[in-house]
C-alpha positions as YAML, in Angstrom:
chain: A
units: angstrom
residues:
- id: 1
  name: MET
  ca: [-59.14, 124.47, 53.57]
- id: 2
  name: TYR
  ca: [-57.50, 127.24, 51.52]
- id: 3
  name: LYS
  ca: [-57.98, 129.70, 54.40]
- id: 4
  name: LEU
  ca: [-55.79, 127.45, 56.54]
- id: 5
  name: PHE
  ca: [-53.01, 127.20, 53.96]
- id: 6
  name: ARG
  ca: [-53.03, 130.75, 52.63]
- id: 7
  name: PRO
  ca: [-51.05, 132.35, 55.50]
- id: 8
  name: LEU
  ca: [-48.33, 129.75, 55.00]
- id: 9
  name: LEU
  ca: [-48.29, 130.21, 51.24]
- id: 10
  name: PHE
  ca: [-48.14, 133.99, 51.62]
- id: 11
  name: LEU
  ca: [-44.97, 133.64, 53.71]
- id: 12
  name: LEU
  ca: [-43.26, 132.64, 50.47]
- id: 13
  name: ASP
  ca: [-42.70, 134.96, 47.55]
- id: 14
  name: ALA
  ca: [-45.58, 134.94, 45.09]
- id: 15
  name: GLU
  ca: [-43.97, 132.92, 42.32]
- id: 16
  name: THR
  ca: [-42.56, 130.25, 44.65]
- id: 17
  name: SER
  ca: [-45.94, 129.97, 46.35]
- id: 18
  name: HIS
  ca: [-47.62, 129.51, 42.98]
- id: 19
  name: ARG
  ca: [-45.29, 126.69, 41.94]
- id: 20
  name: LEU
  ca: [-45.59, 124.94, 45.30]
- id: 21
  name: SER
  ca: [-49.37, 125.11, 45.56]
- id: 22
  name: PHE
  ca: [-49.98, 123.83, 42.04]
- id: 23
  name: SER
  ca: [-47.37, 121.10, 42.34]
- id: 24
  name: LEU
  ca: [-49.17, 119.89, 45.48]
- id: 25
  name: LEU
  ca: [-52.53, 120.07, 43.69]
- id: 26
  name: ARG
  ca: [-51.21, 117.97, 40.85]
- id: 27
  name: CYS
  ca: [-49.96, 115.39, 43.35]
- id: 28
  name: PHE
  ca: [-53.33, 115.30, 45.12]
- id: 29
  name: TYR
  ca: [-55.14, 114.77, 41.83]
- id: 30
  name: SER
  ca: [-52.84, 111.92, 40.86]
- id: 31
  name: TRP
  ca: [-54.09, 109.83, 43.79]
- id: 32
  name: PRO
  ca: [-57.56, 108.38, 43.06]
- id: 33
  name: GLY
  ca: [-60.15, 109.84, 45.42]
- id: 34
  name: LEU
  ca: [-57.72, 112.00, 47.40]
- id: 35
  name: ALA
  ca: [-58.74, 115.28, 45.76]
- id: 36
  name: ARG
  ca: [-62.41, 114.60, 46.50]
- id: 37
  name: LEU
  ca: [-61.60, 113.56, 50.08]
- id: 38
  name: LEU
  ca: [-59.73, 116.82, 50.65]
- id: 39
  name: GLY
  ca: [-62.61, 118.83, 49.20]
- id: 40
  name: LEU
  ca: [-60.56, 119.98, 46.21]
- id: 41
  name: ARG
  ca: [-62.98, 118.74, 43.57]
- id: 42
  name: ARG
  ca: [-65.71, 121.35, 43.39]
- id: 43
  name: ARG
  ca: [-66.80, 120.81, 39.81]
- id: 44
  name: HIS
  ca: [-69.74, 118.57, 40.74]
- id: 45
  name: ARG
  ca: [-71.03, 121.26, 43.14]
- id: 46
  name: THR
  ca: [-70.88, 124.17, 40.68]
- id: 47
  name: PRO
  ca: [-74.27, 124.97, 39.11]
- id: 48
  name: HIS
  ca: [-74.77, 124.16, 35.45]
- id: 49
  name: LEU
  ca: [-75.24, 127.58, 33.89]
- id: 50
  name: PRO
  ca: [-74.70, 127.00, 30.17]
- id: 51
  name: VAL
  ca: [-73.89, 129.74, 27.67]
- id: 52
  name: THR
  ca: [-72.85, 129.60, 24.02]
- id: 53
  name: VAL
  ca: [-70.36, 132.25, 22.92]
- id: 54
  name: MET
  ca: [-68.26, 132.32, 19.72]
- id: 55
  name: GLY
  ca: [-70.16, 129.15, 18.75]
- id: 56
  name: VAL
  ca: [-68.60, 127.32, 21.72]
- id: 57
  name: ALA
  ca: [-70.78, 125.74, 24.43]
- id: 58
  name: PHE
  ca: [-69.54, 126.53, 27.95]
- id: 59
  name: PRO
  ca: [-70.99, 124.77, 31.04]
- id: 60
  name: ASN
  ca: [-70.87, 128.11, 32.86]
- id: 61
  name: PRO
  ca: [-69.59, 131.58, 31.91]
- id: 62
  name: LEU
  ca: [-66.74, 131.85, 34.43]
- id: 63
  name: GLY
  ca: [-63.26, 131.08, 33.15]
- id: 64
  name: LEU
  ca: [-59.69, 131.23, 34.31]
- id: 65
  name: ALA
  ca: [-57.66, 134.05, 32.75]
- id: 66
  name: ALA
  ca: [-54.38, 133.36, 31.01]
- id: 67
  name: GLY
  ca: [-51.17, 133.52, 32.99]
- id: 68
  name: LEU
  ca: [-51.84, 131.05, 35.81]
- id: 69
  name: ASP
  ca: [-51.23, 127.86, 33.81]
- id: 70
  name: LYS
  ca: [-48.70, 129.07, 31.28]
- id: 71
  name: ASN
  ca: [-47.53, 125.61, 30.22]
- id: 72
  name: ALA
  ca: [-50.75, 123.53, 30.20]
- id: 73
  name: GLU
  ca: [-49.60, 121.56, 33.25]
- id: 74
  name: TYR
  ca: [-52.56, 121.89, 35.62]
- id: 75
  name: ILE
  ca: [-55.68, 121.39, 33.52]
- id: 76
  name: LYS
  ca: [-57.11, 118.59, 35.67]
- id: 77
  name: PRO
  ca: [-56.99, 120.36, 39.06]
- id: 78
  name: LEU
  ca: [-58.10, 123.68, 37.58]
- id: 79
  name: ALA
  ca: [-61.05, 122.05, 35.81]
- id: 80
  name: GLY
  ca: [-61.92, 120.45, 39.14]
- id: 81
  name: PHE
  ca: [-62.43, 123.90, 40.66]
- id: 82
  name: GLY
  ca: [-65.61, 124.25, 38.57]
- id: 83
  name: PHE
  ca: [-64.50, 126.69, 35.90]
- id: 84
  name: GLY
  ca: [-66.58, 126.82, 32.75]
- id: 85
  name: PHE
  ca: [-63.40, 127.17, 30.69]
- id: 86
  name: LEU
  ca: [-59.65, 127.64, 31.11]
- id: 87
  name: GLU
  ca: [-57.38, 129.96, 29.15]
- id: 88
  name: LEU
  ca: [-53.86, 128.57, 29.06]
- id: 89
  name: GLY
  ca: [-50.58, 130.33, 28.22]
- id: 90
  name: THR
  ca: [-49.27, 132.75, 27.13]
- id: 91
  name: VAL
  ca: [-47.23, 130.40, 24.92]
- id: 92
  name: THR
  ca: [-44.61, 131.62, 22.46]
- id: 93
  name: PRO
  ca: [-43.08, 129.72, 19.52]
- id: 94
  name: ARG
  ca: [-39.74, 129.22, 21.30]
- id: 95
  name: PRO
  ca: [-39.14, 128.60, 25.02]
- id: 96
  name: GLN
  ca: [-38.06, 131.60, 27.05]
- id: 97
  name: PRO
  ca: [-37.30, 132.19, 30.74]
- id: 98
  name: GLY
  ca: [-39.05, 135.54, 31.04]
- id: 99
  name: ASN
  ca: [-37.76, 138.45, 33.09]
- id: 100
  name: PRO
  ca: [-35.36, 138.14, 36.04]
- id: 101
  name: ALA
  ca: [-36.79, 137.39, 39.49]
- id: 102
  name: PRO
  ca: [-38.25, 138.75, 41.66]
- id: 103
  name: ARG
  ca: [-41.02, 139.47, 39.18]
- id: 104
  name: MET
  ca: [-44.31, 138.95, 41.03]
- id: 105
  name: PHE
  ca: [-45.57, 140.91, 44.03]
- id: 106
  name: ARG
  ca: [-48.69, 140.71, 46.21]
- id: 107
  name: LEU
  ca: [-50.35, 143.91, 47.39]
- id: 108
  name: VAL
  ca: [-52.49, 142.29, 50.06]
- id: 109
  name: ASN
  ca: [-54.29, 145.40, 51.30]
- id: 110
  name: GLN
  ca: [-55.58, 146.07, 47.79]
- id: 111
  name: ALA
  ca: [-56.17, 142.40, 46.86]
- id: 112
  name: ALA
  ca: [-53.86, 143.02, 43.90]
- id: 113
  name: ILE
  ca: [-50.81, 141.57, 42.17]
- id: 114
  name: ILE
  ca: [-48.06, 143.22, 40.15]
- id: 115
  name: ASN
  ca: [-46.23, 140.91, 37.76]
- id: 116
  name: ARG
  ca: [-43.50, 141.37, 35.20]
- id: 117
  name: LEU
  ca: [-43.09, 137.71, 34.31]
- id: 118
  name: GLY
  ca: [-42.49, 138.39, 30.63]
- id: 119
  name: PHE
  ca: [-44.10, 135.41, 28.86]
- id: 120
  name: ASN
  ca: [-41.98, 132.80, 30.66]
- id: 121
  name: ASN
  ca: [-43.00, 129.47, 29.10]
- id: 122
  name: VAL
  ca: [-41.76, 126.14, 27.75]
- id: 123
  name: GLY
  ca: [-42.44, 126.97, 24.10]
- id: 124
  name: MET
  ca: [-45.12, 125.63, 21.82]
- id: 125
  name: GLU
  ca: [-43.60, 122.17, 21.21]
- id: 126
  name: LYS
  ca: [-43.55, 121.23, 24.90]
- id: 127
  name: PHE
  ca: [-46.84, 123.10, 25.50]
- id: 128
  name: VAL
  ca: [-48.62, 120.99, 22.86]
- id: 129
  name: ALA
  ca: [-47.10, 117.82, 24.33]
- id: 130
  name: ASN
  ca: [-48.44, 118.79, 27.75]
- id: 131
  name: LEU
  ca: [-51.90, 119.34, 26.25]
- id: 132
  name: ALA
  ca: [-51.84, 115.91, 24.64]
- id: 133
  name: SER
  ca: [-51.09, 114.27, 28.00]
- id: 134
  name: GLN
  ca: [-54.15, 115.76, 29.75]
- id: 135
  name: GLU
  ca: [-57.32, 113.72, 30.14]
- id: 136
  name: GLU
  ca: [-59.73, 116.12, 31.83]
- id: 137
  name: TYR
  ca: [-62.03, 117.94, 29.40]
- id: 138
  name: VAL
  ca: [-63.09, 121.53, 29.87]
- id: 139
  name: PRO
  ca: [-63.32, 124.12, 27.06]
- id: 140
  name: LEU
  ca: [-59.82, 125.50, 26.50]
- id: 141
  name: GLY
  ca: [-58.64, 128.84, 25.25]
- id: 142
  name: ILE
  ca: [-54.98, 129.06, 24.29]
- id: 143
  name: ASN
  ca: [-53.26, 132.43, 24.62]
- id: 144
  name: ILE
  ca: [-50.45, 133.05, 22.12]
- id: 145
  name: GLY
  ca: [-47.71, 135.67, 22.04]
- id: 146
  name: LYS
  ca: [-44.43, 136.59, 20.39]
- id: 147
  name: ASN
  ca: [-40.96, 135.86, 21.69]
- id: 148
  name: ARG
  ca: [-39.35, 138.86, 23.34]
- id: 149
  name: ASP
  ca: [-36.38, 138.91, 20.91]
- id: 150
  name: THR
  ca: [-38.61, 138.87, 17.83]
- id: 151
  name: PRO
  ca: [-38.72, 142.40, 16.33]
- id: 152
  name: ILE
  ca: [-42.14, 144.01, 16.13]
- id: 153
  name: GLU
  ca: [-41.94, 144.08, 12.33]
- id: 154
  name: GLN
  ca: [-41.63, 140.25, 12.40]
- id: 155
  name: ALA
  ca: [-44.16, 139.67, 15.20]
- id: 156
  name: ALA
  ca: [-46.81, 138.34, 12.82]
- id: 157
  name: ASP
  ca: [-44.55, 135.40, 11.99]
- id: 158
  name: ASP
  ca: [-44.50, 134.35, 15.65]
- id: 159
  name: TYR
  ca: [-48.27, 134.64, 16.01]
- id: 160
  name: LEU
  ca: [-48.84, 132.65, 12.83]
- id: 161
  name: ARG
  ca: [-46.47, 129.89, 13.96]
- id: 162
  name: ALA
  ca: [-48.19, 129.67, 17.32]
- id: 163
  name: LEU
  ca: [-51.64, 129.73, 15.73]
- id: 164
  name: ARG
  ca: [-50.77, 126.78, 13.50]
- id: 165
  name: ALA
  ca: [-49.26, 124.81, 16.38]
- id: 166
  name: VAL
  ca: [-52.17, 125.10, 18.82]
- id: 167
  name: TYR
  ca: [-55.12, 125.33, 16.43]
- id: 168
  name: ILE
  ca: [-56.39, 121.75, 16.63]
- id: 169
  name: HIS
  ca: [-56.04, 121.68, 20.43]
- id: 170
  name: ALA
  ca: [-58.06, 124.81, 21.22]
- id: 171
  name: ASP
  ca: [-61.70, 125.68, 21.61]
- id: 172
  name: TYR
  ca: [-60.66, 129.30, 21.01]
- id: 173
  name: ILE
  ca: [-57.35, 131.11, 20.58]
- id: 174
  name: SER
  ca: [-56.47, 134.39, 22.28]
- id: 175
  name: VAL
  ca: [-54.00, 136.76, 20.61]
- id: 176
  name: ASN
  ca: [-52.07, 138.60, 23.30]
- id: 177
  name: ILE
  ca: [-50.81, 141.96, 22.07]
- id: 178
  name: SER
  ca: [-51.32, 143.77, 25.36]
- id: 179
  name: SER
  ca: [-48.97, 142.46, 28.04]
- id: 180
  name: PRO
  ca: [-46.89, 145.34, 29.42]
- id: 181
  name: ASN
  ca: [-44.02, 142.99, 30.24]
- id: 182
  name: THR
  ca: [-42.63, 142.33, 26.74]
- id: 183
  name: SER
  ca: [-40.87, 145.40, 25.39]
- id: 184
  name: GLY
  ca: [-42.71, 146.99, 22.49]
- id: 185
  name: LEU
  ca: [-45.55, 144.47, 22.43]
- id: 186
  name: ARG
  ca: [-48.29, 147.05, 22.92]
- id: 187
  name: GLU
  ca: [-47.10, 148.76, 19.74]
- id: 188
  name: LEU
  ca: [-49.12, 146.05, 17.98]
- id: 189
  name: GLN
  ca: [-52.29, 147.76, 19.21]
- id: 190
  name: LYS
  ca: [-51.56, 150.73, 16.94]
- id: 191
  name: GLN
  ca: [-53.74, 150.88, 13.85]
- id: 192
  name: GLU
  ca: [-51.04, 150.39, 11.22]
- id: 193
  name: ASN
  ca: [-49.61, 147.33, 13.00]
- id: 194
  name: LEU
  ca: [-52.92, 145.84, 14.13]
- id: 195
  name: ASP
  ca: [-54.55, 146.05, 10.71]
- id: 196
  name: ASP
  ca: [-51.85, 143.88, 9.13]
- id: 197
  name: LEU
  ca: [-51.70, 141.44, 12.05]
- id: 198
  name: LEU
  ca: [-55.45, 140.83, 12.16]
- id: 199
  name: ARG
  ca: [-55.62, 140.42, 8.38]
- id: 200
  name: LEU
  ca: [-52.87, 137.78, 8.40]
- id: 201
  name: LEU
  ca: [-54.29, 135.91, 11.39]
- id: 202
  name: LYS
  ca: [-57.80, 135.85, 9.96]
- id: 203
  name: SER
  ca: [-56.54, 134.53, 6.62]
- id: 204
  name: GLU
  ca: [-54.57, 131.79, 8.37]
- id: 205
  name: GLN
  ca: [-57.53, 130.91, 10.60]
- id: 206
  name: LEU
  ca: [-59.74, 130.36, 7.58]
- id: 207
  name: ALA
  ca: [-57.05, 128.25, 5.87]
- id: 208
  name: LEU
  ca: [-56.70, 126.10, 9.00]
- id: 209
  name: ALA
  ca: [-60.47, 125.75, 9.32]
- id: 210
  name: GLU
  ca: [-60.59, 124.40, 5.78]
- id: 211
  name: LYS
  ca: [-57.63, 122.10, 6.39]
- id: 212
  name: TYR
  ca: [-58.99, 120.58, 9.60]
- id: 213
  name: HIS
  ca: [-62.71, 120.95, 8.85]
- id: 214
  name: ARG
  ca: [-63.10, 122.73, 12.18]
- id: 215
  name: TYR
  ca: [-63.52, 126.43, 12.84]
- id: 216
  name: VAL
  ca: [-61.67, 127.62, 15.96]
- id: 217
  name: PRO
  ca: [-62.57, 131.19, 17.01]
- id: 218
  name: ILE
  ca: [-59.90, 133.84, 17.57]
- id: 219
  name: ALA
  ca: [-60.11, 136.51, 20.29]
- id: 220
  name: LEU
  ca: [-58.00, 139.65, 20.62]
- id: 221
  name: LYS
  ca: [-56.76, 140.52, 24.14]
- id: 222
  name: ILE
  ca: [-56.36, 144.26, 24.69]
- id: 223
  name: ALA
  ca: [-54.94, 146.55, 27.37]
- id: 224
  name: PRO
  ca: [-56.91, 148.73, 29.78]
- id: 225
  name: ASP
  ca: [-54.52, 151.62, 29.15]
- id: 226
  name: LEU
  ca: [-56.20, 152.79, 25.94]
- id: 227
  name: ASP
  ca: [-57.94, 156.08, 25.25]
- id: 228
  name: ASP
  ca: [-61.35, 156.33, 23.60]
- id: 229
  name: ALA
  ca: [-59.90, 156.85, 20.13]
- id: 230
  name: GLN
  ca: [-57.73, 153.75, 20.44]
- id: 231
  name: ILE
  ca: [-60.65, 151.66, 21.66]
- id: 232
  name: SER
  ca: [-62.70, 152.84, 18.70]
- id: 233
  name: VAL
  ca: [-59.95, 151.96, 16.21]
- id: 234
  name: ILE
  ca: [-59.53, 148.49, 17.69]
- id: 235
  name: ALA
  ca: [-63.28, 147.88, 17.63]
- id: 236
  name: GLN
  ca: [-63.51, 148.88, 13.99]
- id: 237
  name: LEU
  ca: [-60.59, 146.63, 12.99]
- id: 238
  name: VAL
  ca: [-62.08, 143.70, 14.92]
- id: 239
  name: LEU
  ca: [-65.33, 144.18, 13.02]
- id: 240
  name: GLN
  ca: [-63.57, 144.70, 9.69]
- id: 241
  name: HIS
  ca: [-61.48, 141.54, 10.00]
- id: 242
  name: LYS
  ca: [-64.30, 139.51, 11.52]
- id: 243
  name: PHE
  ca: [-62.46, 138.52, 14.67]
- id: 244
  name: ASP
  ca: [-64.59, 136.32, 16.91]
- id: 245
  name: ALA
  ca: [-64.19, 138.07, 20.29]
- id: 246
  name: VAL
  ca: [-62.31, 140.68, 22.30]
- id: 247
  name: ILE
  ca: [-60.85, 140.03, 25.75]
- id: 248
  name: ALA
  ca: [-60.93, 143.14, 27.92]
- id: 249
  name: THR
  ca: [-58.62, 143.59, 29.65]
- id: 250
  name: ASN
  ca: [-55.03, 142.64, 30.34]
- id: 251
  name: THR
  ca: [-53.13, 144.09, 33.33]
- id: 252
  name: THR
  ca: [-52.53, 147.82, 33.70]
- id: 253
  name: ILE
  ca: [-49.42, 149.95, 34.00]
- id: 254
  name: ALA
  ca: [-51.44, 152.57, 35.92]
- id: 255
  name: ARG
  ca: [-51.24, 152.62, 39.71]
- id: 256
  name: HIS
  ca: [-54.60, 154.10, 40.68]
- id: 257
  name: GLY
  ca: [-55.94, 152.86, 43.99]
- id: 258
  name: LEU
  ca: [-52.62, 151.77, 45.48]
- id: 259
  name: GLY
  ca: [-52.14, 154.75, 47.76]
- id: 260
  name: SER
  ca: [-48.74, 154.83, 49.42]
- id: 261
  name: ASP
  ca: [-48.08, 151.09, 49.14]
- id: 262
  name: ALA
  ca: [-44.33, 150.64, 48.82]
- id: 263
  name: LEU
  ca: [-44.79, 148.00, 46.12]
- id: 264
  name: ALA
  ca: [-46.60, 150.46, 43.85]
- id: 265
  name: ALA
  ca: [-43.20, 151.50, 42.50]
- id: 266
  name: GLN
  ca: [-42.55, 148.03, 41.10]
- id: 267
  name: THR
  ca: [-42.76, 147.86, 37.32]
- id: 268
  name: GLY
  ca: [-45.12, 145.41, 35.65]
- id: 269
  name: GLY
  ca: [-48.79, 144.81, 35.08]
- id: 270
  name: LEU
  ca: [-51.25, 145.38, 37.92]
- id: 271
  name: SER
  ca: [-54.21, 143.01, 38.33]
- id: 272
  name: GLY
  ca: [-56.93, 142.60, 40.91]
- id: 273
  name: ARG
  ca: [-59.27, 145.00, 42.69]
- id: 274
  name: PRO
  ca: [-57.66, 148.29, 41.54]
- id: 275
  name: LEU
  ca: [-58.23, 147.26, 37.91]
- id: 276
  name: LYS
  ca: [-61.94, 146.51, 38.27]
- id: 277
  name: SER
  ca: [-63.43, 149.90, 37.40]
- id: 278
  name: ARG
  ca: [-61.15, 150.58, 34.46]
- id: 279
  name: SER
  ca: [-61.65, 147.17, 32.86]
- id: 280
  name: THR
  ca: [-65.41, 147.54, 33.22]
- id: 281
  name: GLU
  ca: [-65.24, 150.97, 31.60]
- id: 282
  name: VAL
  ca: [-63.29, 149.58, 28.64]
- id: 283
  name: ILE
  ca: [-65.89, 146.81, 28.27]
- id: 284
  name: ARG
  ca: [-68.67, 149.41, 28.27]
- id: 285
  name: LYS
  ca: [-66.95, 151.50, 25.61]
- id: 286
  name: LEU
  ca: [-66.15, 148.46, 23.48]
- id: 287
  name: TYR
  ca: [-69.74, 147.27, 23.67]
- id: 288
  name: ALA
  ca: [-70.97, 150.67, 22.50]
- id: 289
  name: GLN
  ca: [-68.74, 150.28, 19.42]
- id: 290
  name: LEU
  ca: [-69.34, 146.58, 18.73]
- id: 291
  name: GLN
  ca: [-73.09, 146.60, 19.47]
- id: 292
  name: ALA
  ca: [-73.17, 142.87, 20.31]
- id: 293
  name: HIS
  ca: [-71.79, 141.92, 16.88]
- id: 294
  name: VAL
  ca: [-68.59, 140.63, 18.53]
- id: 295
  name: PRO
  ca: [-68.60, 138.96, 21.97]
- id: 296
  name: ILE
  ca: [-66.55, 140.39, 24.82]
- id: 297
  name: ILE
  ca: [-64.75, 138.36, 27.49]
- id: 298
  name: GLY
  ca: [-64.51, 140.54, 30.60]
- id: 299
  name: VAL
  ca: [-61.59, 140.25, 33.00]
- id: 300
  name: GLY
  ca: [-60.10, 142.51, 35.65]
- id: 301
  name: GLY
  ca: [-60.88, 142.80, 39.36]
- id: 302
  name: VAL
  ca: [-63.77, 140.31, 39.56]
- id: 303
  name: GLU
  ca: [-64.00, 139.13, 43.18]
- id: 304
  name: ASN
  ca: [-67.64, 138.08, 43.51]
- id: 305
  name: ALA
  ca: [-70.90, 137.56, 41.61]
- id: 306
  name: ASP
  ca: [-71.79, 141.26, 41.83]
- id: 307
  name: ASP
  ca: [-68.53, 142.20, 40.12]
- id: 308
  name: ALA
  ca: [-69.17, 139.61, 37.42]
- id: 309
  name: TRP
  ca: [-72.72, 140.84, 36.92]
- id: 310
  name: GLU
  ca: [-71.50, 144.43, 36.59]
- id: 311
  name: LYS
  ca: [-69.25, 143.37, 33.72]
- id: 312
  name: PHE
  ca: [-72.06, 141.40, 32.07]
- id: 313
  name: VAL
  ca: [-74.32, 144.44, 32.18]
- id: 314
  name: ALA
  ca: [-71.49, 146.59, 30.77]
- id: 315
  name: GLY
  ca: [-71.28, 144.29, 27.75]
- id: 316
  name: ALA
  ca: [-69.35, 141.12, 28.60]
- id: 317
  name: ASP
  ca: [-70.53, 137.69, 27.44]
- id: 318
  name: LEU
  ca: [-68.04, 135.64, 29.46]
- id: 319
  name: ILE
  ca: [-66.01, 136.46, 32.58]
- id: 320
  name: GLN
  ca: [-62.51, 135.47, 33.68]
- id: 321
  name: ILE
  ca: [-60.71, 135.65, 37.02]
- id: 322
  name: TYR
  ca: [-57.10, 135.25, 38.13]
- id: 323
  name: THR
  ca: [-56.12, 137.39, 41.14]
- id: 324
  name: ALA
  ca: [-59.29, 136.56, 43.11]
- id: 325
  name: LEU
  ca: [-58.37, 132.89, 42.89]
- id: 326
  name: ILE
  ca: [-55.00, 133.63, 44.50]
- id: 327
  name: TYR
  ca: [-56.55, 135.58, 47.36]
- id: 328
  name: GLN
  ca: [-59.74, 133.60, 47.94]
- id: 329
  name: GLY
  ca: [-58.91, 130.09, 46.76]
- id: 330
  name: PRO
  ca: [-60.84, 127.54, 44.68]
- id: 331
  name: GLY
  ca: [-64.15, 128.16, 46.49]
- id: 332
  name: ILE
  ca: [-64.48, 131.51, 44.73]
- id: 333
  name: VAL
  ca: [-65.44, 129.74, 41.49]
- id: 334
  name: ASN
  ca: [-68.51, 128.07, 42.98]
- id: 335
  name: GLU
  ca: [-69.45, 131.24, 44.89]
- id: 336
  name: ILE
  ca: [-69.50, 133.36, 41.74]
- id: 337
  name: VAL
  ca: [-71.39, 130.84, 39.62]
- id: 338
  name: GLN
  ca: [-73.88, 130.23, 42.45]
- id: 339
  name: GLY
  ca: [-74.43, 133.98, 42.68]
- id: 340
  name: LEU
  ca: [-75.05, 134.23, 38.95]
- id: 341
  name: ALA
  ca: [-77.47, 131.30, 39.11]
- id: 342
  name: GLN
  ca: [-79.40, 133.15, 41.80]
- id: 343
  name: ARG
  ca: [-79.49, 136.25, 39.60]
- id: 344
  name: LEU
  ca: [-80.95, 134.15, 36.81]
- id: 345
  name: GLN
  ca: [-83.57, 132.60, 39.08]
- id: 346
  name: SER
  ca: [-84.73, 135.97, 40.39]
- id: 347
  name: SER
  ca: [-84.88, 137.45, 36.88]
- id: 348
  name: GLY
  ca: [-87.59, 135.08, 35.69]
- id: 349
  name: CYS
  ca: [-85.61, 134.42, 32.50]
- id: 350
  name: VAL
  ca: [-84.89, 130.97, 31.11]
- id: 351
  name: SER
  ca: [-81.17, 131.55, 30.38]
- id: 352
  name: LEU
  ca: [-78.36, 133.67, 31.71]
- id: 353
  name: SER
  ca: [-77.92, 135.30, 28.30]
- id: 354
  name: GLU
  ca: [-81.58, 136.37, 28.33]
- id: 355
  name: ALA
  ca: [-81.22, 137.75, 31.86]
- id: 356
  name: ILE
  ca: [-78.17, 139.78, 30.83]
- id: 357
  name: VAL
  ca: [-79.92, 141.24, 27.78]
- id: 358
  name: GLN
  ca: [-82.86, 142.19, 30.01]
- id: 359
  name: ALA
  ca: [-80.54, 143.87, 32.55]
- id: 360
  name: ARG
  ca: [-78.87, 145.95, 29.82]
- id: 361
  name: LYS
  ca: [-82.12, 147.61, 28.80]
...
């Protein structure tokens, strides 16, 4: 069905198309039985491929990356696609409109997207209210960020506020310090800034775990535009502060693989196929530093089961997609998980995690 609608959706600009398609999905899911009749509910067809990462049990290892459902409005239809988990947000303490439009561009020939949305979201109060109104359960990650007008030297205050607000609603929390679309944000990846931020967040996490009698893992989301020394520093700080996972990677400011595409000159973060190799390389380098002591969530350019498997072998424990969903539609979720299930069956192993460990040898 998506193949029929995609040409029409792609006649609209990317952000308008996104709002329209998900508003329609929400309407379809509000009518009992209509989503199943239209073939939108794929969850029951997706293989059960359980993994446990960060102490969280996931029905399968394929998740939705942050950025698609910024305001926790579409959990039910997205869960129906068959994802093993959803990462929502980025949410900031206060509402903000983001950057001026147009701010999202499709590069169809490269199966890529450039966005400079800038953490547009309804703020944590409305975000939490939206979460409370959802009935569909799927493991949820919540991606938190700072408001654009908060100075870098006060950024930790924003992250701590957001952490406290979403803690009891999350299965894990992702700390976004790597979007290229909030001025100065990536400065938080520097050692002197990151050391303090991770220390404060870890201390608050432990205090909240004691308060609520529930430990919610924290993951750090990093950029692909890091050199080897920066990757090494981040890995050592993650180990030192006992963070629970690293998400690699966010979008890139590089423009490799775009050729002479006129849209390559647009500012913002690039996602999709051109990011695949670089994100996998960052995962490989991270894994060499972390040595399986800290899980890695791999994201960037995954379009099929082979791409996902490549990231698993490089060191990832979970996988996320975003751009492939835009280009291929909901069926991509089942296709990737089916492909991974076939990999497991042919490996002779009893679990996907065992098959991945075997493939890394």
